[in-house]
GUTOR-364119 format. One line per 3 residues: number of its first residue (from 0); their letters; for each residue y, x, z of N, C-alpha, C, O. Coordinates in nm, 4 decimals. Each point is the difference from the previous one (the first is absolute). Layout:
<recs>
NUM	a	Y,X,Z,Y,X,Z,Y,X,Z,Y,X,Z ~ ...
</recs>
This chain:
<recs>
0	mkk	2.4459,8.5868,11.0402,-0.0894,0.0492,0.0589,-0.0056,0.1678,-0.0224,-0.0445,0.0497,-0.1035 ~ 0.0908,0.0204,0.2038,-0.0698,0.1723,-0.0318,-0.1158,0.0142,-0.0241,-0.0788,-0.0827,0.0460 ~ 0.0381,0.1758,-0.1140,-0.1451,0.0281,0.0044,-0.0106,0.1485,0.0614,0.0819,0.0844,-0.0364
3	esr	-0.1684,-0.0567,0.1163,0.0153,0.1108,0.1057,-0.1038,0.1053,-0.0949,-0.0897,-0.0334,-0.0774 ~ 0.1332,0.1594,0.1107,-0.0770,0.1388,-0.0798,-0.1059,-0.0501,0.0935,0.0168,-0.0720,0.0984 ~ -0.1706,0.1402,-0.1624,-0.1489,0.0213,0.0830,0.0291,0.1035,0.1054,-0.0735,0.0104,0.0982
6	yge	0.2015,0.0832,-0.1199,0.0040,0.1251,0.0924,0.1155,-0.0296,0.1025,0.0136,0.0598,0.1067 ~ 0.0742,-0.1679,-0.1571,0.0990,-0.0459,0.0856,0.1545,0.0689,-0.0277,0.0192,0.0143,-0.1208 ~ 0.0855,0.0276,0.1991,0.1027,0.0356,-0.0787,-0.0043,0.1599,-0.0181,0.0915,0.0512,-0.0646
9	vsk	-0.1858,0.0249,0.1145,0.0110,0.1460,-0.0052,-0.0308,0.0084,-0.1652,0.0728,0.0534,-0.0836 ~ -0.2098,-0.1257,0.0586,-0.0175,0.0277,-0.1546,0.1286,-0.0017,-0.0840,0.0229,0.0993,-0.0689 ~ 0.0593,-0.1975,0.0678,0.1184,-0.0304,-0.0857,0.1052,0.1055,0.0118,0.0760,0.0124,-0.0961
12	qlr	-0.0602,0.0674,0.2025,0.0882,0.1001,0.0384,-0.0614,0.1469,-0.0659,0.0755,0.0961,-0.0143 ~ -0.2053,-0.0903,-0.0202,-0.0899,0.1317,-0.0455,0.0556,-0.0255,-0.1482,0.0633,0.0896,-0.0558 ~ -0.0844,-0.1981,-0.0001,-0.0075,-0.0279,-0.1157,0.1159,0.0260,-0.0542,-0.0030,0.0878,-0.0862
15	tgy	0.0998,-0.1334,0.1077,0.1783,0.0075,-0.0167,0.0527,0.1429,0.0903,0.1101,0.0373,-0.0404 ~ -0.1438,0.0143,0.1082,0.0929,0.0611,0.0936,-0.0209,0.1620,-0.0483,0.0234,0.0715,0.0974 ~ -0.0498,-0.0135,-0.1841,-0.0037,0.1148,-0.0369,-0.0105,0.0248,-0.1521,-0.0380,-0.0964,-0.0663
18	lhy	0.0690,0.2241,-0.0060,-0.0079,0.0148,-0.1525,-0.1180,0.1296,0.0366,-0.0066,0.0740,0.0981 ~ -0.0733,-0.0825,-0.2120,-0.1623,0.0691,-0.0229,0.1067,0.1107,-0.0857,0.0228,-0.0249,-0.1183 ~ 0.0268,0.1203,0.1690,0.0253,0.1570,-0.0869,-0.1372,0.0625,-0.0337,-0.1058,0.0221,0.0590
21	ttk	0.1661,-0.0014,-0.2003,-0.0847,0.1239,-0.0284,0.0604,0.1140,-0.0523,0.1193,0.0069,-0.0298 ~ -0.2270,0.1111,0.0151,0.0634,0.1067,-0.0273,0.1422,0.0183,-0.0817,0.1020,0.0675,0.0138 ~ -0.1525,-0.1656,-0.1069,0.1370,0.0070,-0.1539,0.1451,-0.0357,0.0803,0.1053,0.0622,-0.0140
24	slv	-0.1305,-0.1903,0.1102,0.0880,-0.0809,0.0389,0.1268,0.0860,0.1032,0.1230,-0.0049,0.0032 ~ -0.2421,0.0920,0.0843,0.0540,0.0641,0.0785,0.0819,0.0940,-0.0394,0.1191,0.0045,0.0309 ~ -0.1878,0.0898,-0.1134,0.0971,0.1125,-0.0678,0.1364,-0.0580,-0.0900,0.1117,0.0500,-0.0129
27	qvl	-0.1792,-0.1967,-0.0517,0.1611,-0.0279,-0.0191,0.1039,-0.0313,0.0885,0.1167,0.0165,-0.0355 ~ -0.1508,-0.0686,0.1694,0.0958,-0.0131,0.0973,0.0845,0.1479,0.0176,0.1187,0.0268,-0.0190 ~ -0.2399,0.0609,0.0662,0.0681,0.1086,-0.0052,0.0786,0.0780,-0.0495,0.0828,0.0618,0.0669
30	ekf	-0.0976,-0.0502,-0.2122,0.0788,0.0181,-0.1115,0.1260,-0.0342,-0.0312,0.0882,0.0722,-0.0464 ~ -0.0830,-0.2329,0.0858,0.1278,-0.0657,0.0166,0.0981,0.0819,0.0966,0.1174,0.0257,-0.0269 ~ -0.2021,0.0202,0.1734,0.1140,0.0343,0.0941,0.0283,0.1260,-0.0116,0.0914,0.0524,0.0636
33	ces	-0.1784,0.0202,-0.1592,-0.0004,0.1771,-0.0552,0.1202,-0.0002,-0.1080,0.0520,0.1069,-0.0318 ~ -0.0090,-0.2289,-0.0238,0.1397,-0.0151,-0.1070,0.1341,0.0300,0.0715,0.0883,0.0301,-0.0803 ~ -0.0608,-0.0304,0.1731,0.1124,-0.0048,0.0738,0.0105,0.1337,0.1190,-0.0752,-0.0068,0.0972
36	pvg	0.1373,0.0844,-0.1056,0.0381,0.0942,0.0976,-0.0556,-0.0303,0.1419,-0.0958,0.0502,0.0588 ~ 0.1765,-0.1391,-0.0238,-0.0680,-0.0301,0.1551,-0.1351,-0.0309,0.0109,-0.0729,0.0621,0.0773 ~ 0.0304,-0.1589,-0.1530,-0.1552,-0.0433,0.0159,-0.0803,0.1454,-0.0409,-0.0841,0.0400,0.0805
39	asa	0.1047,0.0256,-0.1827,-0.0631,0.1282,-0.0071,-0.0362,0.0784,0.1240,-0.1129,0.0460,0.0164 ~ 0.2131,-0.0316,0.0721,-0.0070,0.0976,0.1039,-0.0282,-0.0770,0.1279,0.0103,0.0621,0.1058 ~ -0.0430,-0.1841,-0.1036,-0.0258,-0.0833,0.1355,-0.1243,0.0136,0.0359,-0.0939,-0.0078,-0.0792
42	rvm	0.0803,0.0349,0.2331,-0.1125,0.0294,0.0475,-0.0650,-0.1148,0.0215,0.0599,-0.1028,0.0315 ~ -0.1835,0.1091,-0.0459,-0.1208,-0.1041,-0.0211,-0.0588,-0.0544,0.1927,-0.0400,0.0888,0.0752 ~ 0.0446,-0.2028,-0.0377,-0.0427,-0.0639,0.1306,-0.1363,-0.0732,-0.0309,0.0183,-0.0600,-0.1059
45	lvl	-0.1327,0.0403,0.1461,-0.0591,-0.1055,0.0080,-0.0049,-0.0885,0.1312,-0.0284,0.0592,0.1041 ~ 0.0485,-0.1690,-0.1000,0.0057,-0.1281,0.0837,-0.1243,-0.0362,0.0154,-0.0706,-0.0129,-0.1000 ~ 0.0150,-0.0126,0.2396,-0.1457,-0.0643,0.0346,0.0607,-0.1054,0.0454,0.1145,-0.0057,0.0450
48	peg	-0.2161,-0.1059,-0.0603,-0.0019,-0.1108,0.0792,-0.0103,0.0005,0.1394,-0.0952,0.0556,0.0549 ~ 0.1813,-0.1105,0.0063,-0.0089,-0.0337,0.1502,-0.1445,-0.0946,0.0451,-0.0413,-0.1053,-0.0485 ~ -0.0017,0.1709,0.1355,-0.1588,-0.0594,0.0907,-0.0830,0.0340,-0.1070,-0.0703,-0.0961,-0.0310
51	rnp	0.0487,0.2058,-0.0450,-0.0882,0.0160,-0.0551,-0.1345,0.0577,0.0500,0.0178,0.0797,0.0921 ~ -0.1473,-0.0973,-0.1268,-0.1177,0.0382,0.0501,-0.0354,0.1443,-0.0256,-0.0612,0.0380,-0.0998 ~ 0.1136,0.0570,0.2186,-0.0317,0.1199,-0.0155,-0.0936,0.0769,-0.0584,0.0205,0.1213,-0.0055
54	lqk	-0.1192,-0.1671,-0.0392,-0.1408,0.0254,-0.0849,0.0336,-0.0262,-0.1507,-0.0754,0.0241,-0.0943 ~ 0.2234,-0.0868,0.0862,0.0287,-0.0659,-0.1149,0.0656,0.2017,-0.0981,0.0955,0.0677,0.0380 ~ -0.1708,-0.0414,-0.1316,0.0767,0.0887,-0.0993,0.0235,-0.0221,-0.1170,0.0558,0.0884,-0.0651
57	efn	-0.0839,-0.1873,0.0158,0.0479,-0.0726,-0.1492,0.0867,-0.1231,-0.0200,-0.0195,-0.1162,0.0357 ~ 0.1244,0.1740,-0.1048,0.0881,-0.1262,-0.0249,0.0589,-0.0360,-0.0976,0.0470,0.1022,-0.0499 ~ -0.0140,-0.2081,-0.0231,0.0705,-0.0551,-0.0992,0.1533,-0.0032,-0.0202,0.0718,-0.0844,0.0537
60	ire	-0.0273,0.1818,-0.1346,0.1602,-0.0049,-0.0113,0.0263,-0.1599,-0.0089,-0.0616,-0.0762,-0.0745 ~ 0.1472,0.0464,0.1493,0.1085,-0.1189,-0.0542,0.1205,0.0104,-0.0065,0.0677,-0.1025,-0.0084 ~ -0.0082,0.2284,0.0106,0.1419,-0.0113,-0.0471,0.0450,0.1658,0.0013,-0.0394,0.0814,0.0835
63	ikl	0.1113,-0.0593,-0.1718,0.0638,0.1166,-0.0239,0.1613,-0.0205,-0.0285,0.0459,-0.0492,-0.1031 ~ 0.0326,0.0982,0.2184,0.1286,0.0066,-0.0698,0.0684,0.1150,0.0523,-0.0576,0.0799,0.0738 ~ 0.2186,-0.0633,-0.1203,0.0811,0.1163,0.0253,0.0639,-0.0636,0.0922,0.0270,-0.1176,-0.0245
66	ien	0.0187,0.1799,0.1661,0.0945,-0.0293,0.0829,0.0582,0.0829,0.0556,-0.0566,0.1026,0.0374 ~ 0.2197,-0.1318,-0.0122,0.0775,0.1009,0.0634,-0.0686,0.0471,0.1302,-0.0570,-0.0797,0.0746 ~ 0.0645,0.2099,-0.0508,-0.0677,0.0558,0.1372,0.0980,-0.0175,0.1262,0.1122,0.0428,0.0272
69	qii	-0.1792,-0.1020,0.0192,0.0833,-0.0175,0.1701,-0.0307,0.0931,0.1220,0.0419,-0.0213,0.1138 ~ -0.1179,0.1242,-0.1502,0.0298,0.0832,0.0970,0.0961,0.1200,0.0282,0.0021,0.1040,-0.0658 ~ 0.0650,-0.1289,0.1566,0.1135,0.0838,0.0168,-0.0164,0.1590,0.0290,-0.0494,0.0470,0.1025
72	gat	0.0984,0.0241,-0.2085,-0.0065,0.1221,0.0115,-0.0683,0.0391,-0.1270,-0.0031,0.1194,-0.0298 ~ -0.0413,-0.1915,-0.0327,-0.0991,-0.0087,-0.1335,0.0554,0.0996,-0.1000,0.1211,0.0074,-0.0208 ~ -0.2148,0.0736,-0.0446,0.1108,0.0517,-0.1205,-0.0236,-0.0590,-0.1256,0.0858,0.0063,-0.0881
75	eky	-0.2114,-0.0722,0.0685,-0.0075,-0.1250,-0.1020,0.0438,-0.1063,0.0130,-0.0196,-0.0556,0.1080 ~ 0.0950,-0.0129,-0.2117,0.0668,-0.1081,-0.0078,-0.0567,-0.1498,-0.0027,0.0475,-0.1008,0.0523 ~ -0.1697,0.1178,-0.1331,-0.1127,-0.0884,-0.0439,-0.1216,0.0588,0.0643,-0.0276,0.1170,0.0265
78	rcv	-0.0532,-0.2546,-0.0042,-0.1510,-0.0096,0.0094,-0.0769,-0.0804,-0.1034,0.0312,-0.1161,-0.0262 ~ -0.1402,0.1844,-0.0366,-0.0581,-0.1096,-0.0365,-0.1172,-0.0192,0.0941,-0.0837,0.0820,0.0378 ~ 0.1015,-0.2385,-0.0030,-0.1227,-0.0625,0.0951,-0.0936,-0.0770,-0.0778,0.0338,-0.0980,-0.0663
81	itv	-0.1864,0.1554,0.0767,-0.0721,-0.0719,-0.0330,-0.0949,-0.0919,0.1198,-0.0692,0.0582,0.0835 ~ 0.0761,-0.1579,-0.0890,-0.0721,-0.1207,0.1119,-0.1284,-0.0024,-0.0075,-0.0227,0.0145,-0.1201 ~ -0.0734,-0.0237,0.1733,-0.1398,-0.0403,-0.0012,-0.0330,-0.1353,0.0860,0.0714,-0.0458,0.0892
84	e	-0.2000,-0.0097,-0.1376,-0.0565,-0.1220,0.0990,-0.1553,0.0495,-0.0046,-0.0864,-0.0620,0.0618
</recs>
């Protein structure tokens, strides 16, 4: 028999869905990007969640990654993408 959480499935997702970044861990991630020339010159882009409340002004960082730029005609080759939730 499966035990049901007090708050249902949403509670499980919130506990396991994201990492809590501290200022120290955030700086460590960005310093790793800066070790390579492409990471150091990458533009930064913030990705907001779809369907968010327009009154929401504060977000938790979910993921930080360096991806190849898919924008045609852009001068930079990579982007540092910060996804929030």
